[in-house]
N, C-alpha and C positions, 0 to 999 in steps of 0.2 A: 488636764489642767496644767498650764505651764508654770514652771517654777517662778517666773517673773510676776505671775498673777497673784502669788501667795507671799513671796518674799520681796521686800523692798530693801533699800540701803540700810534701814534701821531694823531689819529683822522681819518678823511676820507682820503683814499688813493688818490693820484693824477692821478693814472692810474688803471683802472679796468681790470682784466684779465678774459676774457671769455674763459673758458676751452672748448676744442673741444667737450666734451660730452654734453655740454649745448648749442651748436650752432646747427642751423637747419641741416646743412649737416654733422655734427659731424666729420669734417675733420681737421680743423685747430684751434689752440688756437689763440685768438686775444687779443690785448691790445688796450683799448680805453681810451683816456684822458678824465678826468672828467671836464665838463664845470664848471666854477666858481659858477654859480647860482645853479647848481645841487649839487655841494659840500655844499653850504650853506643850501639847503633844507635837504640834508642828515644829516648834523650836527644838524639841528633843529629837525628832525625826531627822531634821537638818539634812536634806538631800544634797547631793553633789550639785552645786550651783552652776557648774559648767554644763550640766545636762539641761535639755530644754524642758522636759516634762517632770512634774512632781512624782508621778507614778509611771515610770517608763515601762515599755513592753519588754518582752523576753530578750531582745537584742539591744535594747537601750536607744534605738533610733527613733521610735515612735512612742506615743502614749499607750498604756495598757488598754487593750480592747475590752469593751464591756462584757463580752462573752468570756474572756479570760478571767476578768475580775469575778464574775459570777461563778465560774468553775472553781476558782481558788476558795471562795467563800463556802460553796457547797461541799467541797472536799474536806475543808476544815470542820464544818458542822457534822459531817458524817463521822470523822475521827473522834469528835467530842460527844457524839450521840445527841446532837441537837436537831430537832425536826422543825419543818415549817418556816425556814428562814430563807430569804432571798436578799439580794442587794436592795430591792425596793422596800423591804421590811423596815429598814432604818428610817427611811423617809416617812412611812406611815406611822411608825412609833413616835417620831419627833412631833409630827403634826397632832397626833392623838394626845401626847403629853401636854402640848401647849393648850389644847382644848380643855383637857382635864384640869389644868391650872387656872382656867377661867379667862384665858386670853381671848379677846373678842375675835370672832371668826373673820372679820374684815382684816384685822392685823395679820392673822395666820395666812389669809389669802395673799396678802402682799408679799409675805416671806416666801411662801411656797410657789408663787407664780401662777396659781390657778386663775384662769380667765373669769370664772364665775364661782359664786358661792355654792351653787349646786354641784359643780365639779369637785370642790373641796369637801363638801358634805358626804360625798360617796366614800371618802377615805375614813371618815370619822363615825365610829359606832357610838351608840348611846349606852353608857354603862348603868348598871343598877344603882351605883353610888350617885351618878349624876341625876337619875330620876328621883332618888330619895332626897337629894339636896334641893331639887326643884320643888318637891312637895313640902319639904321642911321650911322653905323660904316663904310660904304662904302665911300671912298673918291675919287671923280672923278675929 
């Protein structure tokens, strides 16, 4: 992601534009609102604005490669004794938390960029609490 995609003349942008060339399917450009906490973290991160990329690679000329980002995360998790984490885990967790909070699946689909609800639903497990809440919602 380029620094200019995140930072404008007034600081962190309120909406991030994910250009189609940077999305998995390379089909649609998407706009994602920036969560207030993420905005705060980005303001604190405050990358060198003369650099092109928000997360530059080893030599600073190109963006960090996804394999390198994954290796950094995995190495960190090993040092901390955390198992079962990948860069994709964060996406899955965010979508699951939205679902758990009762956000309509159609809204989550728009945010995540999944083309179909079926594709989104493969991410989301049904928890015991959700099943219990569904049964409790019945009014006889």
